[in-house]
N, C-alpha and C positions, 0 to 999 in steps of 0.2 A: 140076584145081585144083592150083596149085603149093603147095609147103611153107610159104611165107609167108603165103598166104591161109589156110591150114589152121590155122597157129599163131594169126593174129589172130582167127579164128573161135573157137577154143578159149579164148583169152583173155577174149574178150568174152561168151561163153556162160557161163563160170564165174566171176563177177564176185566172189562171196564169196571163192573160193579166191585169185583175183588180188589182191583187196585185203589178205588175210592174209599172202599172201607178200611183197607190197611193205612191209608193215608190218615184218614179220620181217626183210627185208633192210635197211630202214632202220635198225632197232635195232641190228642186227649191225655195220652200218658205224659208227654213232654210238659204240658200246662200243668198236670197234676204234681209232677216233680219240681217245677218251679215253685208253685205255690206252698207245696211242703216245705221247700227249702227256705222260702222267704218267711213263712210262719215260725219255723224253728229258729232261724237267725234272729227274728224280731224278739222271740222269747228269751233267747240267750242275751240279746243286748240289753233287754229290760232287766233281767235278773243281774247281769253285771253292773248296770247302773244303779240299781237299788243297793247292791252291796257296796260300791264305791261311795255312795251318798251316805249310808247309814254307818258303815264299819271301816271303812278304808280298803286299801288293796292288798295289805299284807295278810298271809295266812300260814298258820304253823300247822303242819300234818305230819302224821307218822309215815315212816316209809312203808310203801305199798298201798297207801290209801287211795291215791288216784287210780291205780289199776283196778281196784275193786270198789270203787265208788258207786258203781251201778246196783251193786249187790247190798247197798245200805249197811255197811260193815261197822256196826257199833262196837264190835270187838278191837277195832283200830282207832279207838279214840285216843287222845293225848293222856298218857298217864301222869299222875302228879300235877293235875290242873292247876291247883292253887299255887303251888311253888312256881310253875312256868309263867303263870298270871303275874305274880309278884316281880318275877325277874324281868319280864317284858314291860311293866310299868316303871321300872327304874331305868330304862334306856331313853336317851333324849329324843325328843319328837313324839313319843309315844303318850297319847292323851287319854286312852281307854282300851281295855282289853275285854273281850267277850267271848264266850263259847258260842258255837253255832253248829247246827247239824242240817245239812241240805237233804231235803225230802220232797218228793212231788206231792201236792195237795190237790 
């Protein structure tokens, strides 16, 4: 008898142990997913709070930047940054303009 057949026979013979193990694994995976979502959500919240506190909520991005933001696309930076900065500073309600590159540290 091969090892796979032996494993299948053992799983089918001990149904209660198999069921309890499957439930324990499912609960463990569910807890891991909830914790991972909580940690990522908390990080996103803190990142957004820092941005709103320090620089405000308005962002000016080139077309296609958000679709490729995970690749760290430095080729999609705003061209003519000084001219755009001066134009934005001329708008009412804008007190400061700064450049920012998001990157994981």
